[in-house]
N, C-alpha and C positions, 0 to 999 in steps of 0.2 A: 504494500500500500504506500502510495506516495505521501510526502509530507504535506500537511494542510497549510495553505497560505495564511499567514498571520492576519492579513487584511480581512479575509473571510471570517476568521474567528472574531475579530473586532466588530465587524458588521453584525454578526449573529448575536454577540453580546449586547450591542446597542439596541437591537430590535427586541431582544428578550427583556432588557431593563425597561424599555418603553412600555411594553405590554404589562409588566409587573407594576409599574407606576399607575397605570389605568386601574388595575384591580385594587391596588392599595388605596387609591382615591375613593373608589366605590365602597370598599369595606370600611375605610376610615371616616366616611361622611355618614352622619346620622340619616337613617331612612326618611325621617320626617322632613329633614332639610332637602334631601333629594326630591321627594315628592312635591314639596312646596315649589321648588324650582321648575319641575316638570309642569305643574299646574299653572304657574305664572306664564310659561311659554305658551301653553295651549290656550290659556285665557286671552293672550295677546293676539291670537290669530283672528283674522277677519272671518266672517261667516263664509262657509263653503265646505268643500270636500277636500280631504287631504289623505295622502298615504304616509303612514308613519313607519319608518325603517327602524328596526330594533336589534339588528344583528350586531355581532361584535365589532365589525368595522363599517357597518352601513347604517348607522344611526342618523336619522334626518327626517325632515318634514318636507314633503313634496306636494305643492298645491295641484289639485286636479281641475284645471280651469279650461282645458281644451278637450276635444272629442277623443283623441288618442295620445297616449304617452307611452313611449318605449323606454324601458329601464335596462341598463347594462353597465358596462365599464369599458375603458380603453384597453386595447390589446397590450400585453406585455411584449418585450423585445423578442420573446421566443415564439410569439403567436402571429398568425396572419390577422390583420384587422378585419372586423366584422363588415359584411356588406350591408348590414342594417344600420340605418341612421339612429343614433341613440339620442333621446331627448334629455334624460337625466343619467349622468354617469356616477356610479358609486366608486369610492376609492377603496378598493379591496385588494391590497397587495401585501399582506403579511408575508414576510420572507420573500418578497418580490414575486410571489406567485399567488394568484387569486385562490380564495377558499370558499367564498360565499356567492359571488355574482359572476354569471357568464357574460361574455361580450354582448350578446343580444339575449337578455335574460327573460323578460316578461313584458307584456303589453297590457295597459289598462285602457279599456274602451268605454266611453260614456255615450249613452243614447237616451233620448227622451222616451219615457215610458207612457203607457196609456193614461196615467193619472197626471200627466204634465210635470212629473218629477223626473229627475235623472236616475237612471239605473246604470250600474257599473259592472263590468265584467273583467276579471283578471285572467289573462291567458299566459301560460308558461310557453315560451318560445323554444322549446326543446333544450332547455338549459341543462348543463351538466351538473349543476349544484342543486337543482330542484327549487320550486317556489312554494312557499308556505303561507297560509292564512291562519293566524291564531294557533300556530304549531301544527296545523294539518296540511300535509302535502297536496298540491293540486295535481291532477293528471296532466301529463305532457301531451300537447297537441302535436301530431306528426305531420301536419300539412301546413302550407303557407297560405291557404285560402281559409281565412278565419270565419267566413260566413257573415260578415258585417257589411 
């Protein structure tokens, strides 16, 4: 086995320390304080529909103000860029390789329902990581004709 480059070891250490600091912050902050901050952010949102990302590296709030929103991420240097135009890109590069979000991951489609309200449909775009709603995996759609 060849010797490991010290730069690679340093990068690995810095990434690990960064992740540990995030966990230390969560554990070291009182749950009531964290919930208060989450509540303040949500209370500050304008009326409307939003997608809340809650994954380890995909936390965020995406307003759903258009009829279609494609979620994904930029390709790494080892990947071919996606042919699908991404509307919102997640930063999912722990250890320089994605773990949660595919390049073209999911699509949210908004349509007017019979009651003049909006109805939303979340479609997994054949992601390698899977798409979950409240912890439940969505089925993967194998076609590019979404029927909308």
